[in-house]
DSSP file (Angstrom, degrees, kcal/mol; ACC not computed):
  #  RESIDUE AA STRUCTURE BP1 BP2  ACC     N-H-->O    O-->H-N    N-H-->O    O-->H-N    TCO  KAPPA ALPHA  PHI   PSI    X-CA   Y-CA   Z-CA
    1    1 A M              0   0    0      0, 0.0    44,-0.1     0, 0.0     2,-0.1   0.000 360.0 360.0 360.0 140.1  108.0  109.1   81.5
    2    2 A R        -     0   0    0     39,-0.2     2,-0.1    42,-0.2    79,-0.1  -0.367 360.0-110.4 -67.5 146.4  105.0  108.1   83.5
    3    3 A E        -     0   0    0     -2,-0.1    79,-2.8    41,-0.1     2,-0.5  -0.457  27.3-140.8 -72.1 151.8  101.5  108.4   82.1
    4    4 A I  E     -a   82   0A   0     77,-0.2     2,-0.4    -2,-0.1    79,-0.2  -0.974  16.8-172.6-119.8 126.1   99.3  111.1   83.6
    5    5 A F  E     -a   83   0A   0     77,-3.4    79,-3.3    -2,-0.5     2,-0.5  -0.953   7.8-156.9-118.0 136.5   95.6  110.4   84.2
    6    6 A R  E     -a   84   0A   0     -2,-0.4    79,-0.2    77,-0.2    77,-0.1  -0.953  17.7-130.9-111.9 128.3   93.1  113.1   85.3
    7    7 A T     >  -     0   0    0     77,-2.4     4,-2.5    -2,-0.5     5,-0.2  -0.250  29.0-105.7 -68.8 166.4   89.9  112.0   87.0
    8    8 A T  H  > S+     0   0    0      1,-0.2     4,-2.2     2,-0.2     5,-0.2   0.891 124.1  52.4 -58.6 -40.1   86.6  113.4   85.8
    9    9 A L  H  > S+     0   0    0      2,-0.2     4,-2.6     1,-0.2    -1,-0.2   0.892 108.5  49.7 -64.5 -39.5   86.5  115.6   89.0
   10   10 A A  H  > S+     0   0    0     75,-0.3     4,-2.6    74,-0.3    -2,-0.2   0.902 109.3  51.7 -65.5 -41.3   90.0  116.9   88.3
   11   11 A E  H  X S+     0   0    0     -4,-2.5     4,-2.0     2,-0.2    -2,-0.2   0.921 111.6  47.3 -59.4 -43.4   89.1  117.7   84.7
   12   12 A R  H  X S+     0   0    0     -4,-2.2     4,-2.6     1,-0.2    -2,-0.2   0.910 109.9  53.5 -66.3 -41.6   86.1  119.6   86.0
   13   13 A D  H  X S+     0   0    0     -4,-2.6     4,-2.7     1,-0.2     5,-0.2   0.929 108.2  50.2 -56.3 -46.5   88.3  121.4   88.6
   14   14 A L  H  X S+     0   0    0     -4,-2.6     4,-2.4     1,-0.2    -1,-0.2   0.896 111.1  47.8 -61.5 -42.1   90.7  122.5   85.8
   15   15 A L  H  X S+     0   0    0     -4,-2.0     4,-2.6     2,-0.2    -1,-0.2   0.913 112.9  49.3 -64.7 -41.7   87.8  123.9   83.7
   16   16 A D  H  X S+     0   0    0     -4,-2.6     4,-2.4     2,-0.2    -2,-0.2   0.911 111.5  48.3 -63.2 -42.9   86.4  125.7   86.8
   17   17 A I  H  X S+     0   0    0     -4,-2.7     4,-2.4     2,-0.2     5,-0.3   0.925 112.5  49.0 -63.3 -45.2   89.8  127.2   87.6
   18   18 A W  H  X S+     0   0    0     -4,-2.4     4,-2.8    -5,-0.2    -2,-0.2   0.940 112.6  47.8 -60.6 -46.3   90.3  128.4   84.1
   19   19 A A  H  X S+     0   0    0     -4,-2.6     4,-1.1     1,-0.2    -2,-0.2   0.889 111.5  50.3 -64.3 -39.2   86.8  129.9   84.0
   20   20 A Y  H  < S+     0   0    0     -4,-2.4     3,-0.5     2,-0.2     4,-0.4   0.941 116.4  39.9 -64.4 -47.9   87.3  131.7   87.3
   21   21 A I  H >X S+     0   0    0     -4,-2.4     4,-2.1     1,-0.2     3,-1.6   0.888 110.2  60.4 -69.0 -39.5   90.7  133.2   86.3
   22   22 A A  H 3< S+     0   0    0     -4,-2.8     4,-0.3    -5,-0.3    -1,-0.2   0.729  84.6  77.3 -63.7 -23.6   89.5  134.0   82.7
   23   23 A E  T 3< S+     0   0    0     -4,-1.1    -1,-0.3    -3,-0.5    -2,-0.2   0.852 114.0  22.8 -55.6 -31.5   86.7  136.3   84.1
   24   24 A D  T <4 S+     0   0    0     -3,-1.6     2,-0.3    -4,-0.4    -2,-0.2   0.768 143.4   2.5-100.0 -35.1   89.6  138.8   84.6
   25   25 A N     X  -     0   0    0     -4,-2.1     4,-1.8     1,-0.1    -1,-0.2  -0.779  48.0-165.8-163.7 106.8   92.2  137.6   82.1
   26   26 A C  H  > S+     0   0    0     -4,-0.3     4,-2.5    -2,-0.3     5,-0.2   0.866  95.2  54.1 -65.1 -37.1   92.0  134.7   79.6
   27   27 A E  H  > S+     0   0    0      1,-0.2     4,-2.4     2,-0.2    -1,-0.2   0.898 107.8  49.6 -67.2 -37.7   95.8  134.8   79.0
   28   28 A A  H  > S+     0   0    0      2,-0.2     4,-2.4     1,-0.2    -1,-0.2   0.867 109.9  51.9 -66.2 -36.2   96.5  134.4   82.7
   29   29 A A  H  X S+     0   0    0     -4,-1.8     4,-2.2     2,-0.2    -2,-0.2   0.921 110.2  48.2 -65.5 -43.0   94.1  131.5   82.9
   30   30 A D  H  X S+     0   0    0     -4,-2.5     4,-2.1     2,-0.2    -2,-0.2   0.923 112.0  49.7 -62.7 -44.1   95.9  129.8   80.0
   31   31 A R  H  X S+     0   0    0     -4,-2.4     4,-2.3     1,-0.2    -2,-0.2   0.908 109.9  51.0 -62.5 -41.0   99.3  130.4   81.6
   32   32 A F  H  X S+     0   0    0     -4,-2.4     4,-2.5     1,-0.2    -1,-0.2   0.913 109.3  49.1 -66.4 -40.1   98.1  129.0   84.9
   33   33 A L  H  X S+     0   0    0     -4,-2.2     4,-2.5     2,-0.2    -1,-0.2   0.883 109.9  52.9 -65.8 -34.9   96.7  125.8   83.3
   34   34 A D  H  X S+     0   0    0     -4,-2.1     4,-2.3     2,-0.2    -2,-0.2   0.901 108.5  50.7 -61.5 -40.5  100.1  125.5   81.5
   35   35 A T  H  X S+     0   0    0     -4,-2.3     4,-2.4     2,-0.2    -2,-0.2   0.915 110.2  49.1 -62.2 -44.7  101.8  125.8   85.0
   36   36 A L  H  X S+     0   0    0     -4,-2.5     4,-2.5     2,-0.2    -2,-0.2   0.921 110.5  50.3 -62.2 -43.4   99.5  123.1   86.3
   37   37 A E  H  X S+     0   0    0     -4,-2.5     4,-2.0     2,-0.2    -1,-0.2   0.899 110.2  50.2 -61.5 -40.7  100.3  120.8   83.4
   38   38 A S  H  X S+     0   0    0     -4,-2.3     4,-2.2     1,-0.2    -1,-0.2   0.917 110.0  51.0 -60.9 -44.1  104.0  121.4   83.9
   39   39 A T  H  X S+     0   0    0     -4,-2.4     4,-2.8     1,-0.2    -2,-0.2   0.896 106.0  54.4 -60.6 -41.7  103.5  120.5   87.6
   40   40 A F  H  X S+     0   0    0     -4,-2.5     4,-2.2     1,-0.2    -1,-0.2   0.926 109.0  48.9 -57.7 -44.4  101.7  117.3   86.7
   41   41 A R  H  X S+     0   0    0     -4,-2.0     4,-1.7     2,-0.2    -1,-0.2   0.899 111.5  49.1 -62.9 -39.8  104.7  116.3   84.5
   42   42 A S  H  X S+     0   0    0     -4,-2.2     4,-2.7     1,-0.2    -1,-0.2   0.912 110.9  49.5 -65.8 -41.5  107.1  117.1   87.4
   43   43 A L  H  < S+     0   0    0     -4,-2.8    -1,-0.2     1,-0.2    -2,-0.2   0.849 107.9  54.4 -66.1 -32.8  105.0  115.0   89.8
   44   44 A A  H  < S+     0   0    0     -4,-2.2    -1,-0.2    -5,-0.2    -2,-0.2   0.886 112.9  43.7 -66.1 -35.9  105.0  112.1   87.4
   45   45 A D  H  < S+     0   0    0     -4,-1.7    -2,-0.2     1,-0.2    -1,-0.2   0.882 133.7  18.3 -74.5 -39.9  108.8  112.3   87.3
   46   46 A L  S >< S+     0   0    0     -4,-2.7     3,-1.8    -5,-0.1    -1,-0.2  -0.637  70.2 172.1-131.9  73.9  109.2  112.7   91.1
   47   47 A P  T 3  S+     0   0    0      0, 0.0     3,-0.5     0, 0.0    -1,-0.1   0.617  72.1  66.7 -67.5 -11.4  105.9  111.6   92.7
   48   48 A G  T 3  S+     0   0    0      1,-0.2     4,-0.1    15,-0.0    -5,-0.1   0.420  73.1  95.1 -86.7   5.5  107.3  111.8   96.2
   49   49 A M  S <  S+     0   0    0     -3,-1.8    -1,-0.2    -6,-0.2    -6,-0.0   0.847  73.3  71.3 -65.0 -33.7  107.6  115.6   96.1
   50   50 A G  S    S-     0   0    0     -3,-0.5     2,-0.4     1,-0.1    15,-0.2  -0.091  93.1 -86.6 -81.8 179.0  104.2  116.3   97.7
   51   51 A R  E     -B   64   0A   0     13,-2.8    13,-2.1     1,-0.1     2,-0.2  -0.676  45.3-111.3 -86.6 134.9  102.9  116.0  101.2
   52   52 A S  E     +B   63   0A   0     -2,-0.4    11,-0.3    11,-0.2     4,-0.1  -0.469  39.2 168.3 -67.0 133.3  101.5  112.6  102.2
   53   53 A R     >  +     0   0    0      9,-3.4     4,-2.6    -2,-0.2     6,-0.3   0.268  45.2 105.0-124.8   4.9   97.7  112.7  102.8
   54   54 A S  H  >>S+     0   0    0      8,-0.9     4,-1.6     1,-0.2     5,-0.6   0.916  84.9  40.7 -60.6 -47.9   96.9  109.0  102.9
   55   55 A E  H  45S+     0   0    0      1,-0.2    -1,-0.2     2,-0.2    -2,-0.1   0.915 118.0  48.1 -67.0 -42.1   96.4  108.7  106.7
   56   56 A E  H  45S+     0   0    0      1,-0.2    -2,-0.2    -4,-0.1    -1,-0.2   0.865 127.0  24.7 -66.7 -39.2   94.5  112.0  106.9
   57   57 A L  H  <5S-     0   0    0     -4,-2.6    -1,-0.2     2,-0.2    -2,-0.2   0.357 100.5-123.8-114.1   3.3   92.1  111.3  104.0
   58   58 A F  T  <5 +     0   0    0     -4,-1.6    -3,-0.2    -5,-0.3    -4,-0.2   0.806  68.2 127.7  61.2  34.7   92.2  107.5  104.0
   59   59 A V    > < -     0   0    0     -5,-0.6     3,-2.1    -6,-0.3    -1,-0.2  -0.970  64.9-117.6-119.8 113.4   93.3  107.1  100.4
   60   60 A P  T 3  S+     0   0    0      0, 0.0    -5,-0.0     0, 0.0     0, 0.0  -0.247  93.5   0.5 -53.4 127.2   96.3  104.9   99.9
   61   61 A G  T 3  S+     0   0    0      1,-0.2    15,-0.2    14,-0.1     2,-0.1   0.446  89.1 157.4  77.6   1.3   99.3  106.8   98.5
   62   62 A L    <   +     0   0    0     -3,-2.1    -9,-3.4    13,-0.1    -8,-0.9  -0.367  12.8 172.8 -65.4 134.7   97.4  110.1   98.3
   63   63 A R  E     -BC  52  74A   0     11,-2.8    11,-2.3   -11,-0.3     2,-0.3  -0.889  18.6-146.7-133.3 163.8   99.7  113.2   98.2
   64   64 A S  E     -BC  51  73A   0    -13,-2.1   -13,-2.8    -2,-0.3     2,-0.3  -0.970   8.3-170.6-133.4 154.7   99.2  116.9   97.7
   65   65 A F  E     - C   0  72A   0      7,-1.8     7,-2.8    -2,-0.3     2,-0.3  -0.987  22.5-125.7-145.2 130.6  101.4  119.6   96.1
   66   66 A S  E     + C   0  71A   0     -2,-0.3     2,-0.4     5,-0.2     5,-0.2  -0.574  23.5 178.2 -83.1 136.9  100.8  123.3   96.2
   67   67 A V  E >   - C   0  70A   0      3,-3.1     3,-2.2    -2,-0.3     2,-0.2  -0.894  67.2 -56.8-134.6 101.3  100.7  125.4   93.0
   68   68 A G  T 3  S-     0   0    0     -2,-0.4    -1,-0.1     1,-0.3     0, 0.0  -0.452 121.1 -17.9  60.9-127.4  100.0  129.0   93.8
   69   69 A R  T 3  S+     0   0    0     -2,-0.2    21,-3.5    -3,-0.1    22,-0.3   0.308 125.4  84.6 -91.0   8.7   96.8  129.1   95.7
   70   70 A Y  E <   -CD  67  89A   0     -3,-2.2    -3,-3.1    19,-0.3     2,-0.5  -0.781  64.7-142.5-116.1 155.4   95.7  125.6   94.6
   71   71 A M  E     -CD  66  88A   0     17,-3.4    17,-2.2    -2,-0.3     2,-0.6  -0.970   8.4-149.4-117.5 129.8   96.5  122.1   95.8
   72   72 A V  E     -CD  65  87A   0     -7,-2.8    -7,-1.8    -2,-0.5     2,-0.5  -0.883  11.3-159.9 -95.8 122.1   97.0  119.1   93.5
   73   73 A F  E     +CD  64  86A   0     13,-2.9    12,-2.3    -2,-0.6    13,-1.4  -0.918  27.9 150.8-103.5 127.9   95.8  115.9   95.0
   74   74 A Y  E     -CD  63  84A   0    -11,-2.3   -11,-2.8    -2,-0.5     2,-0.3  -0.947  23.2-177.6-153.2 163.7   97.4  112.8   93.3
   75   75 A Y  E     - D   0  83A   0      8,-1.6     8,-3.6    -2,-0.3     2,-0.5  -0.963  33.9-104.3-156.0 166.2   98.5  109.2   93.7
   76   76 A L  E     - D   0  82A   0     -2,-0.3     6,-0.2   -15,-0.2     2,-0.1  -0.867  36.4-141.6 -96.4 133.0  100.2  106.5   91.7
   77   77 A N    >   -     0   0    0      4,-2.5     3,-2.1    -2,-0.5    -1,-0.0  -0.236  35.9 -85.3 -85.5-178.2   97.8  103.8   90.6
   78   78 A E  T 3  S+     0   0    0      1,-0.3    -1,-0.1     2,-0.1    -2,-0.0   0.723 129.2  50.7 -62.2 -23.0   98.6  100.1   90.4
   79   79 A T  T 3  S-     0   0    0      2,-0.1    -1,-0.3     0, 0.0    -3,-0.0   0.394 120.7-105.4 -95.7   3.0  100.2  100.4   87.0
   80   80 A G  S <  S+     0   0    0     -3,-2.1     2,-0.2     1,-0.3    -2,-0.1   0.542  72.2 142.5  88.2   7.1  102.4  103.3   88.0
   81   81 A E        -     0   0    0    -79,-0.1    -4,-2.5     1,-0.1     2,-0.6  -0.524  56.1-117.7 -76.4 149.6  100.4  106.1   86.3
   82   82 A L  E     -aD   4  76A   0    -79,-2.8   -77,-3.4    -6,-0.2     2,-0.6  -0.794  29.3-157.7 -83.9 122.4  100.1  109.4   88.1
   83   83 A V  E     -aD   5  75A   0     -8,-3.6    -8,-1.6    -2,-0.6     2,-0.9  -0.912   7.0-152.7-106.5 117.0   96.4  110.0   88.9
   84   84 A V  E     +aD   6  74A   0    -79,-3.3   -77,-2.4    -2,-0.6   -74,-0.3  -0.791  18.0 178.8 -85.5 109.0   95.5  113.6   89.4
   85   85 A M  E     -     0   0A   0    -12,-2.3   -75,-0.3    -2,-0.9     2,-0.3   0.915  58.4 -13.7 -82.8 -45.8   92.5  113.2   91.7
   86   86 A R  E     - D   0  73A   0    -13,-1.4   -13,-2.9   -77,-0.1     2,-0.4  -0.982  43.7-153.8-152.8 157.9   91.5  116.8   92.3
   87   87 A V  E     + D   0  72A   0     -2,-0.3     2,-0.3   -15,-0.2   -15,-0.2  -0.918  37.0 162.9-134.0 108.1   92.9  120.4   91.9
   88   88 A V  E     - D   0  71A   0    -17,-2.2   -17,-3.4    -2,-0.4    -2,-0.1  -0.883  45.2 -88.0-130.9 157.5   91.2  122.6   94.6
   89   89 A H  E >   - D   0  70A   0     -2,-0.3     3,-1.8   -19,-0.3   -19,-0.3  -0.360  38.2-125.2 -61.1 140.0   91.8  126.0   96.2
   90   90 A S  T 3  S+     0   0    0    -21,-3.5    -1,-0.1     1,-0.3   -20,-0.1   0.673 107.4  65.0 -65.9 -17.5   94.0  125.7   99.2
   91   91 A A  T 3  S+     0   0    0    -22,-0.3    -1,-0.3     2,-0.1     2,-0.1   0.645  83.6  99.6 -77.3 -13.9   91.4  127.4  101.4
   92   92 A R  S <  S-     0   0    0     -3,-1.8    -4,-0.1     1,-0.1     5,-0.0  -0.453  88.3-105.6 -74.9 143.8   89.1  124.4  100.9
   93   93 A D    >>  -     0   0    0      1,-0.2     3,-1.4    -2,-0.1     4,-0.6  -0.569  26.0-142.2 -67.5 118.3   88.8  121.7  103.5
   94   94 A P  G >4 S+     0   0    0      0, 0.0     3,-1.1     0, 0.0     4,-0.4   0.839  98.1  59.3 -55.3 -35.0   90.8  118.7  102.1
   95   95 A E  G >4 S+     0   0    0      1,-0.2     3,-1.0     2,-0.2     4,-0.3   0.815  96.6  62.0 -64.4 -27.6   88.3  116.3  103.5
   96   96 A S  G X> S+     0   0    0     -3,-1.4     3,-1.2     1,-0.2     4,-0.6   0.712  87.4  72.9 -73.3 -18.2   85.4  117.9  101.5
   97   97 A L  G << S+     0   0    0     -3,-1.1     3,-0.3    -4,-0.6    -1,-0.2   0.754  93.6  54.2 -69.2 -20.3   87.2  117.0   98.2
   98   98 A L  G <4 S+     0   0    0     -3,-1.0    -1,-0.3    -4,-0.4    -2,-0.2   0.619  98.2  65.0 -84.0 -13.3   86.2  113.4   98.7
   99   99 A D  T <4        0   0    0     -3,-1.2    -1,-0.2    -4,-0.3    -2,-0.2   0.666 360.0 360.0 -84.4 -16.7   82.5  114.2   99.2
  100  100 A D     <        0   0    0     -4,-0.6    -1,-0.2    -3,-0.3    -2,-0.1   0.494 360.0 360.0 -73.6 360.0   82.0  115.5   95.6
């Protein structure tokens, strides 16, 4: 199985998502993060599942995959690890994720 690396921004995104959902329901927040982790493992196994975003966002190999109302932005690095770059709400402008 491929290694999974989360950028600092992705780690912050996950904490923010958890905190937002946990305002209403901590158990739901835990379940959603479990769903995201399961998705990361699936993407590591089949990294071509998502939509290509390289030309649109000028990041070689960048792809996105929807999980509920959120988008996981990821790519494979030079050693073959899956890099989770960001996890953002789907209403957010994808180009703005590179500005943070």
